[in-house]
C-alpha positions as a LaTeX table, in Angstrom:
\begin{tabular}{lrrr}
\hline
Residue & $x$ (\AA) & $y$ (\AA) & $z$ (\AA) \\
\hline
Met1 & 76.35 & 90.65 & 10.67 \\
Ser2 & 79.68 & 91.66 & 9.09 \\
Val3 & 82.88 & 93.54 & 10.07 \\
Val4 & 82.86 & 96.89 & 8.52 \\
Ala5 & 85.97 & 98.40 & 10.10 \\
Glu6 & 88.86 & 96.61 & 12.04 \\
Val7 & 92.17 & 97.19 & 13.53 \\
Pro8 & 93.32 & 93.64 & 14.45 \\
Gly9 & 94.04 & 93.21 & 18.10 \\
Tyr10 & 92.35 & 96.58 & 18.97 \\
Ile11 & 88.82 & 97.07 & 17.66 \\
Gln12 & 86.01 & 95.59 & 15.39 \\
Val13 & 83.03 & 97.61 & 14.14 \\
Phe14 & 80.06 & 95.51 & 12.81 \\
Ser15 & 77.45 & 96.42 & 10.33 \\
Asp16 & 74.71 & 96.81 & 13.02 \\
Gly17 & 76.73 & 99.53 & 14.73 \\
Ser18 & 78.04 & 97.35 & 17.47 \\
Val19 & 81.68 & 97.49 & 18.64 \\
Lys20 & 84.03 & 94.94 & 20.02 \\
Arg21 & 87.23 & 96.35 & 21.73 \\
Phe22 & 90.14 & 94.20 & 22.86 \\
Leu23 & 91.07 & 95.29 & 26.31 \\
Pro24 & 94.50 & 94.91 & 27.89 \\
Glu25 & 94.89 & 94.23 & 31.72 \\
Ile26 & 92.97 & 96.72 & 33.84 \\
Ala27 & 94.06 & 98.14 & 37.23 \\
Pro28 & 91.51 & 98.74 & 39.99 \\
Ala29 & 91.68 & 101.97 & 41.91 \\
Ser30 & 92.68 & 101.79 & 45.48 \\
Thr31 & 92.60 & 104.45 & 48.17 \\
Glu32 & 95.10 & 102.34 & 50.24 \\
Ser33 & 98.04 & 101.65 & 47.97 \\
Ser34 & 101.62 & 100.51 & 48.64 \\
Thr35 & 102.79 & 101.83 & 45.26 \\
Gly36 & 103.45 & 105.30 & 46.60 \\
Phe37 & 100.09 & 106.77 & 45.37 \\
Lys38 & 96.45 & 106.51 & 46.01 \\
Ser39 & 93.74 & 106.43 & 43.31 \\
Lys40 & 89.98 & 106.47 & 43.15 \\
Asp41 & 87.31 & 106.62 & 40.43 \\
Val42 & 84.98 & 109.65 & 40.34 \\
Ile43 & 81.82 & 110.46 & 38.23 \\
Ile44 & 82.21 & 113.58 & 36.10 \\
Asp45 & 78.58 & 113.16 & 34.53 \\
Pro46 & 76.31 & 110.34 & 35.51 \\
Ser47 & 73.93 & 111.11 & 32.50 \\
Lys48 & 76.29 & 110.29 & 29.81 \\
Pro49 & 78.31 & 108.60 & 31.63 \\
Val50 & 81.78 & 110.18 & 32.00 \\
Thr51 & 84.21 & 109.16 & 34.68 \\
Ala52 & 87.60 & 109.83 & 35.65 \\
Arg53 & 90.45 & 108.40 & 37.83 \\
Met54 & 92.21 & 110.57 & 40.48 \\
Phe55 & 95.71 & 110.12 & 41.65 \\
Leu56 & 97.23 & 111.45 & 44.76 \\
Pro57 & 100.70 & 110.81 & 46.28 \\
Asp58 & 100.61 & 108.93 & 49.53 \\
Asn59 & 102.67 & 111.32 & 51.47 \\
Pro60 & 102.80 & 114.55 & 49.62 \\
Ile61 & 105.62 & 116.87 & 50.60 \\
Ser62 & 102.98 & 119.69 & 51.04 \\
Val63 & 99.61 & 118.95 & 52.63 \\
Ala64 & 97.93 & 121.67 & 50.29 \\
Asp65 & 98.65 & 123.69 & 47.23 \\
Leu66 & 99.38 & 120.65 & 44.96 \\
Pro67 & 99.13 & 121.44 & 41.31 \\
Val68 & 96.51 & 119.58 & 39.24 \\
Leu69 & 97.25 & 117.57 & 35.95 \\
Val70 & 94.19 & 116.80 & 33.81 \\
Tyr71 & 95.18 & 114.03 & 31.62 \\
Phe72 & 93.53 & 112.84 & 28.37 \\
His73 & 94.34 & 109.18 & 27.29 \\
Gly74 & 95.15 & 108.15 & 23.67 \\
Gly75 & 93.49 & 105.33 & 21.50 \\
Gly76 & 92.38 & 107.17 & 18.28 \\
Phe77 & 89.30 & 108.41 & 20.16 \\
Cys78 & 88.06 & 104.76 & 19.67 \\
Ile79 & 89.82 & 102.74 & 22.39 \\
Gly80 & 91.78 & 103.44 & 25.61 \\
Ser81 & 90.93 & 104.01 & 29.21 \\
Thr82 & 92.65 & 105.41 & 32.29 \\
Thr83 & 92.02 & 102.17 & 33.87 \\
Trp84 & 94.52 & 100.38 & 31.47 \\
Leu85 & 97.43 & 99.06 & 33.65 \\
Gly86 & 99.91 & 101.10 & 31.69 \\
Tyr87 & 98.13 & 104.41 & 32.16 \\
His88 & 97.43 & 103.62 & 35.76 \\
Tyr89 & 100.98 & 103.27 & 36.74 \\
Phe90 & 102.22 & 105.87 & 34.56 \\
Leu91 & 99.94 & 108.49 & 35.99 \\
Gly92 & 100.17 & 107.32 & 39.54 \\
Asp93 & 103.91 & 107.49 & 39.42 \\
Leu94 & 103.70 & 110.90 & 37.70 \\
Ser95 & 101.52 & 112.21 & 40.58 \\
Val96 & 104.32 & 111.21 & 42.94 \\
Ala97 & 107.23 & 112.67 & 40.82 \\
Ser98 & 105.51 & 115.73 & 40.22 \\
Gln99 & 103.88 & 116.01 & 43.63 \\
Ser100 & 100.54 & 116.76 & 41.90 \\
Ile101 & 96.88 & 115.58 & 41.79 \\
Val102 & 96.30 & 113.87 & 38.51 \\
Leu103 & 92.63 & 113.65 & 37.08 \\
Ser104 & 92.63 & 111.24 & 34.12 \\
Val105 & 89.39 & 111.33 & 32.14 \\
Asp106 & 87.58 & 108.44 & 30.56 \\
Tyr107 & 85.65 & 110.42 & 27.81 \\
Arg108 & 83.08 & 108.60 & 25.66 \\
Leu109 & 84.52 & 106.71 & 22.66 \\
Ala110 & 83.80 & 106.65 & 19.03 \\
Pro111 & 82.36 & 105.38 & 16.80 \\
Glu112 & 79.24 & 105.19 & 19.19 \\
Asn113 & 80.03 & 108.72 & 20.18 \\
Arg114 & 81.73 & 110.70 & 17.42 \\
Leu115 & 83.60 & 114.04 & 17.82 \\
Pro116 & 83.15 & 116.59 & 19.23 \\
Ile117 & 81.73 & 114.50 & 22.08 \\
Ala118 & 85.19 & 113.50 & 23.36 \\
Tyr119 & 86.07 & 117.25 & 23.37 \\
Asp120 & 82.81 & 118.11 & 25.30 \\
Asp121 & 83.39 & 115.37 & 27.80 \\
Cys122 & 86.93 & 116.53 & 28.41 \\
Tyr123 & 85.81 & 120.08 & 28.90 \\
Ser124 & 83.18 & 118.90 & 31.33 \\
Ser125 & 85.92 & 117.49 & 33.24 \\
Ile126 & 87.55 & 120.83 & 33.77 \\
Glu127 & 84.27 & 122.28 & 34.98 \\
Trp128 & 83.72 & 119.42 & 37.25 \\
Leu129 & 87.06 & 120.11 & 38.84 \\
Ser130 & 86.19 & 123.56 & 39.58 \\
His131 & 82.83 & 122.77 & 40.96 \\
Lys132 & 84.02 & 119.94 & 43.18 \\
Ala133 & 87.05 & 121.67 & 44.53 \\
Arg134 & 85.06 & 122.33 & 47.71 \\
Ser135 & 83.34 & 119.11 & 48.15 \\
Asp136 & 85.94 & 116.49 & 47.36 \\
Pro137 & 88.45 & 116.05 & 50.19 \\
Trp138 & 91.25 & 115.12 & 47.76 \\
Leu139 & 90.72 & 118.48 & 46.06 \\
Asp140 & 91.11 & 120.31 & 49.39 \\
Lys141 & 94.81 & 119.85 & 48.57 \\
Ala142 & 94.67 & 121.42 & 45.21 \\
Asp143 & 95.97 & 124.68 & 43.89 \\
Leu144 & 93.34 & 125.36 & 41.11 \\
Ser145 & 95.42 & 128.41 & 40.04 \\
Arg146 & 97.93 & 125.80 & 38.74 \\
Val147 & 95.91 & 123.49 & 36.37 \\
Phe148 & 97.87 & 121.74 & 33.55 \\
Leu149 & 96.43 & 119.82 & 30.56 \\
Ser150 & 98.26 & 116.82 & 29.15 \\
Gly151 & 97.54 & 113.89 & 26.81 \\
Asp152 & 99.13 & 111.34 & 24.47 \\
Ser153 & 98.18 & 110.43 & 20.89 \\
Ala154 & 94.56 & 111.24 & 20.45 \\
Gly155 & 94.67 & 112.75 & 23.89 \\
Gly156 & 97.14 & 115.30 & 22.27 \\
Asn157 & 94.93 & 115.39 & 19.15 \\
Ile158 & 97.04 & 114.69 & 15.96 \\
Val159 & 96.57 & 116.88 & 12.89 \\
His160 & 95.62 & 115.89 & 9.45 \\
Gln161 & 98.74 & 116.56 & 7.19 \\
Arg162 & 100.66 & 113.59 & 5.81 \\
Thr163 & 104.38 & 113.96 & 6.62 \\
Glu164 & 107.50 & 112.23 & 5.23 \\
Gly165 & 107.65 & 110.20 & 8.25 \\
Glu166 & 104.19 & 108.75 & 7.73 \\
Met167 & 105.11 & 107.87 & 4.07 \\
Ala168 & 108.45 & 106.04 & 5.12 \\
Asp169 & 108.94 & 102.40 & 4.89 \\
Gly170 & 107.51 & 100.42 & 7.73 \\
Ala171 & 105.01 & 103.13 & 8.71 \\
Ala172 & 102.27 & 101.94 & 6.29 \\
Gly173 & 100.50 & 99.79 & 9.01 \\
Asp174 & 100.58 & 102.46 & 11.64 \\
Val175 & 99.18 & 105.08 & 9.21 \\
Lys176 & 96.31 & 102.79 & 8.18 \\
Met177 & 95.42 & 102.23 & 11.82 \\
Asn178 & 95.53 & 105.99 & 12.26 \\
Asp179 & 93.32 & 106.69 & 9.38 \\
Leu180 & 90.93 & 104.07 & 10.49 \\
Phe181 & 90.54 & 105.65 & 13.81 \\
Trp182 & 89.93 & 109.01 & 12.27 \\
Ser183 & 87.26 & 107.64 & 10.04 \\
Gln184 & 85.41 & 106.13 & 12.95 \\
Ser185 & 85.79 & 109.28 & 15.15 \\
Leu186 & 85.12 & 112.11 & 12.83 \\
Pro187 & 81.46 & 113.44 & 12.65 \\
Glu188 & 79.42 & 111.93 & 9.80 \\
Gly189 & 79.95 & 113.75 & 6.53 \\
Ser190 & 83.22 & 115.41 & 7.80 \\
Asn191 & 86.59 & 114.99 & 6.37 \\
Arg192 & 90.11 & 115.63 & 7.62 \\
Asp193 & 89.73 & 119.44 & 7.47 \\
Tyr194 & 87.31 & 119.03 & 10.49 \\
Tyr195 & 88.58 & 121.66 & 13.02 \\
Gly196 & 89.39 & 118.97 & 15.55 \\
Cys197 & 91.67 & 117.18 & 13.05 \\
Asn198 & 93.27 & 120.00 & 11.21 \\
Phe199 & 94.52 & 122.70 & 13.71 \\
Glu200 & 94.89 & 125.10 & 10.89 \\
Met201 & 91.07 & 125.37 & 10.58 \\
Ala202 & 90.73 & 126.78 & 14.19 \\
Glu203 & 89.28 & 130.17 & 14.04 \\
Leu204 & 91.13 & 132.05 & 16.65 \\
Ser205 & 92.09 & 135.78 & 16.60 \\
Pro206 & 95.63 & 137.00 & 17.16 \\
Val207 & 94.68 & 138.16 & 20.68 \\
Glu208 & 93.42 & 134.69 & 21.57 \\
Trp209 & 96.67 & 133.16 & 20.35 \\
Ser210 & 98.62 & 135.61 & 22.36 \\
Gln211 & 96.86 & 134.37 & 25.56 \\
Phe212 & 97.79 & 130.66 & 24.74 \\
Pro213 & 99.42 & 129.14 & 27.72 \\
Ala214 & 102.94 & 127.78 & 27.79 \\
Val215 & 103.44 & 124.42 & 25.92 \\
Val216 & 105.81 & 121.59 & 25.97 \\
Val217 & 105.53 & 118.86 & 23.17 \\
Tyr218 & 107.08 & 115.51 & 23.94 \\
Val219 & 107.90 & 113.28 & 20.94 \\
Ala220 & 109.36 & 109.84 & 20.61 \\
Gly221 & 112.26 & 109.36 & 18.07 \\
Leu222 & 110.93 & 106.29 & 16.58 \\
Asp223 & 107.37 & 107.36 & 16.59 \\
Phe224 & 105.75 & 107.53 & 12.99 \\
Leu225 & 103.80 & 110.69 & 14.24 \\
Lys226 & 106.77 & 112.42 & 15.57 \\
Glu227 & 106.76 & 114.96 & 12.80 \\
Arg228 & 103.29 & 115.90 & 13.75 \\
Gly229 & 104.41 & 116.96 & 17.14 \\
Ala230 & 107.28 & 119.08 & 15.57 \\
Met231 & 104.77 & 120.61 & 13.16 \\
Tyr232 & 102.45 & 121.42 & 16.08 \\
Ala233 & 105.12 & 123.17 & 18.05 \\
Glu234 & 106.13 & 125.08 & 14.96 \\
Phe235 & 102.54 & 126.14 & 14.26 \\
Leu236 & 102.18 & 127.46 & 17.78 \\
Gln237 & 105.50 & 129.54 & 17.55 \\
Lys238 & 104.30 & 131.02 & 14.22 \\
Lys239 & 100.91 & 131.92 & 15.96 \\
Gly240 & 102.86 & 133.89 & 18.51 \\
Val241 & 102.55 & 131.59 & 21.45 \\
Lys242 & 105.05 & 132.95 & 23.88 \\
Glu243 & 106.52 & 129.80 & 25.29 \\
Val244 & 106.79 & 126.57 & 23.11 \\
Lys245 & 109.30 & 123.74 & 23.70 \\
Leu246 & 109.95 & 120.59 & 21.83 \\
Val247 & 111.51 & 117.71 & 23.61 \\
Glu248 & 112.55 & 114.33 & 21.81 \\
Glu249 & 113.20 & 111.07 & 23.41 \\
Glu250 & 115.41 & 109.27 & 20.97 \\
Gly251 & 115.00 & 105.44 & 20.63 \\
Glu252 & 111.38 & 105.26 & 21.76 \\
Ser253 & 108.25 & 104.44 & 20.00 \\
His254 & 104.77 & 105.66 & 20.15 \\
Ile255 & 103.11 & 105.86 & 23.58 \\
Tyr256 & 106.09 & 104.04 & 25.15 \\
His257 & 105.21 & 105.47 & 28.59 \\
Val258 & 102.08 & 103.37 & 28.43 \\
Phe259 & 103.67 & 100.23 & 27.09 \\
His260 & 106.68 & 100.58 & 29.54 \\
Pro261 & 105.43 & 102.71 & 32.63 \\
Lys262 & 108.43 & 101.59 & 34.66 \\
Ser263 & 111.19 & 102.24 & 32.09 \\
Glu264 & 114.15 & 104.58 & 32.53 \\
Ala265 & 112.77 & 106.68 & 29.44 \\
Thr266 & 109.34 & 106.86 & 31.24 \\
His267 & 110.84 & 108.03 & 34.42 \\
Leu268 & 112.84 & 110.64 & 32.57 \\
Leu269 & 109.59 & 111.85 & 30.96 \\
Gln270 & 107.92 & 112.09 & 34.38 \\
Lys271 & 110.74 & 114.19 & 35.65 \\
Gln272 & 110.59 & 116.51 & 32.57 \\
Met273 & 106.85 & 117.01 & 33.03 \\
Ser274 & 107.40 & 117.66 & 36.75 \\
Ser275 & 110.00 & 120.20 & 36.00 \\
Phe276 & 107.57 & 122.06 & 33.64 \\
Ile277 & 104.75 & 121.94 & 36.16 \\
His278 & 106.89 & 123.36 & 38.91 \\
Ser279 & 108.25 & 126.20 & 36.73 \\
Phe280 & 104.95 & 127.93 & 37.39 \\
\hline
\end{tabular}
């Protein structure tokens, strides 16, 4: 049995189709927490399976009408989990800062489950949210007229074009890793023009684009994918999306909020996201 694809330190794919993932420290959920928030794991679809972790502030300012943030983690569609320590504390602290309920989805991973499975799983989580609103006691506090979608890296779904930043010195290793994740997650026989990879292939009418909700794109100044975020914001503006904002955190790298969930830059990001949520 040989290794057919590998990102050292993250994933190995073997010739028999088996996969070995290198996992960081995991945080358990706790409904009794001293960190300012509570968390619990829920089952979105037991047949697949798809799960999620829900976060709730310990002492919300309001006992009801909390906005809901649905979050999709990164990892090139091939690795990652809401149970990772960095995600756990970033999202828990975000629930406190934004006074919101956070539902973070553990969608099925590629290459065992290639796209569009991750998209379908994430859509299922939104359906679950509406169906469970009357049966989950935590969601008794939710205002489902204010539901926000967020994610990082693959969770925000990068596009396929090469940019100058990706061709710059020092970015080659990151680009190679990014390309491998795409090769393992795209449907068999697809290329980078697959609609999920290349946003320009999305077949939406002008009317549908005009109904697109408000968007804030957060980028990190040292991220080799920063230009993709800027391109996405510009693309939405050209399509007629009414409210699009691009925010850059200088001096930070890719998914800094996961690697450094307690940093000053991460706390600023949480405040910025909170401000956006409560503008509606």
